[in-house]
C-alpha positions as CSV (number, residue, x, y, z in Angstrom):
1,X,-7.2,74.2,23.2
2,X,-10.0,72.1,21.7
3,X,-12.5,70.5,24.0
4,X,-13.5,66.9,23.5
5,X,-17.2,66.4,23.0
6,X,-18.9,65.0,26.0
7,X,-18.6,61.3,26.1
8,X,-21.9,59.4,25.9
9,X,-22.3,57.3,29.1
10,X,-24.1,54.0,29.2
11,X,-27.7,54.6,30.2
12,X,-30.0,52.0,28.6
13,X,-28.6,48.9,30.2
14,X,-28.3,50.6,33.6
15,X,-31.9,51.8,33.5
16,X,-33.1,48.4,32.3
17,X,-31.1,46.7,35.1
18,X,-32.6,49.0,37.8
19,X,-36.1,48.5,36.3
20,X,-35.6,44.8,36.3
21,X,-34.7,44.8,40.0
22,X,-37.8,46.9,40.8
23,X,-40.0,44.7,38.7
24,X,-38.6,41.5,40.3
25,X,-39.3,42.8,43.8
26,X,-42.8,43.9,42.8
27,X,-43.5,40.5,41.1
28,X,-42.2,38.6,44.1
29,X,-44.5,40.5,46.4
30,X,-47.4,40.0,44.0
31,X,-46.7,36.2,43.7
32,X,-46.4,35.9,47.5
33,X,-50.2,36.4,47.7
34,X,-50.5,33.1,45.8
35,X,-47.7,31.5,47.8
36,X,-45.7,31.1,44.6
37,X,-42.1,31.9,43.8
38,X,-41.0,33.4,40.5
39,X,-39.7,30.0,39.4
40,X,-43.0,28.2,40.3
41,X,-45.1,30.8,38.5
42,X,-42.9,30.7,35.4
43,X,-43.1,26.9,35.4
44,X,-46.9,26.9,35.8
45,X,-47.1,29.5,33.0
46,X,-45.1,27.3,30.6
47,X,-47.4,24.4,31.4
48,X,-50.4,26.5,30.5
49,X,-51.1,24.7,27.2
50,X,-52.8,21.4,26.9
51,X,-49.6,19.6,25.6
52,X,-47.7,17.4,27.9
53,X,-44.0,18.4,28.3
54,X,-41.0,16.7,29.8
55,X,-38.6,18.2,32.4
56,X,-36.1,18.3,29.6
57,X,-38.5,20.4,27.5
58,X,-39.0,22.9,30.3
59,X,-35.3,23.0,31.1
60,X,-34.5,24.1,27.6
61,X,-36.9,27.1,28.0
62,X,-36.0,28.2,31.5
63,X,-32.7,29.9,32.5
64,X,-32.4,27.6,35.6
65,X,-30.5,24.4,36.2
66,X,-32.2,21.1,35.8
67,X,-31.7,20.5,39.5
68,X,-33.5,23.7,40.4
69,X,-36.2,22.9,38.0
70,X,-36.6,19.4,39.5
71,X,-37.0,21.0,42.9
72,X,-39.6,23.5,41.6
73,X,-41.6,20.7,40.0
74,X,-41.4,18.6,43.2
75,X,-42.8,21.5,45.2
76,X,-45.6,22.1,42.6
77,X,-46.4,18.4,42.7
78,X,-46.6,18.5,46.5
79,X,-48.9,21.5,46.3
80,X,-51.1,19.6,43.8
81,X,-50.5,22.0,41.0
82,X,-48.8,19.6,38.6
83,X,-48.8,15.9,38.0
84,X,-46.0,13.7,36.7
85,X,-46.8,10.7,34.6
86,X,-45.4,8.3,32.1
87,X,-47.2,7.6,28.8
88,X,-47.9,4.0,27.8
89,X,-46.1,4.8,24.5
90,X,-43.1,6.3,26.2
91,X,-42.2,4.7,29.5
92,X,-38.7,6.3,29.7
93,X,-39.7,9.9,30.2
94,X,-41.8,11.6,32.8
95,X,-44.3,14.1,31.5
96,X,-45.6,17.0,33.5
97,X,-49.0,18.7,33.2
98,X,-51.1,21.2,35.1
99,X,-53.8,19.8,37.4
100,X,-57.2,21.6,37.8
101,X,-55.8,23.1,41.0
102,X,-52.8,24.3,39.1
103,X,-54.9,25.9,36.4
104,X,-57.1,27.6,39.0
105,X,-54.0,29.0,40.9
106,X,-52.4,30.1,37.6
107,X,-55.6,31.9,36.6
108,X,-55.9,33.7,39.9
109,X,-52.2,34.6,39.9
110,X,-52.4,35.8,36.3
111,X,-55.1,38.3,37.4
112,X,-52.8,39.6,40.2
113,X,-49.9,39.9,37.9
114,X,-52.1,41.8,35.3
115,X,-53.1,44.2,38.1
116,X,-49.5,44.8,39.1
117,X,-48.6,45.4,35.4
118,X,-51.4,47.9,35.1
119,X,-50.2,49.7,38.2
120,X,-46.7,49.7,36.8
121,X,-47.8,51.2,33.5
122,X,-50.2,53.7,35.1
123,X,-47.6,56.4,35.1
124,X,-47.7,56.4,31.3
125,X,-50.7,57.5,29.2
126,X,-52.3,54.7,27.3
127,X,-50.5,55.5,24.0
128,X,-47.1,55.6,25.8
129,X,-47.9,52.3,27.6
130,X,-48.8,50.6,24.3
131,X,-45.7,51.9,22.6
132,X,-43.5,50.8,25.6
133,X,-45.0,47.3,25.5
134,X,-44.6,47.1,21.7
135,X,-41.0,48.3,22.0
136,X,-40.3,45.6,24.7
137,X,-41.7,42.9,22.4
138,X,-39.7,44.1,19.5
139,X,-36.5,44.2,21.5
140,X,-37.2,40.7,22.9
141,X,-37.9,39.3,19.5
142,X,-34.7,40.8,18.1
143,X,-32.6,39.4,20.9
144,X,-34.2,36.0,20.3
145,X,-33.0,36.1,16.8
146,X,-36.4,36.4,15.2
């Protein structure tokens, strides 16, 4: 009686899913020090550049509904981290930009996130950590079609 070779079981997706959950929990804890949610931090990060963007521009980049994004922007506006305005050349659309307070909060929060990332990667030696990050970038780029 011949034995079937052992069937290979899914591993990569399961491990990535579990890691994703752990990272989300750690990131939420890290962001709580700045009193930001993941959606708020992500939105501030996307506004980092000098360019003005519309809510529609942001909605195309984020995996959340336009309604959720609108709520996030409203809260960030109330906190003084973003400002909404219309341009004289385009009175139909509202543009969103970081305020100085938003830039300062983003900079402080970025430092906390970098610390959390370094702690996460500290179980790897520097060469392994660099290879891991490079592999993640390659996988992300490939999944984005580029």
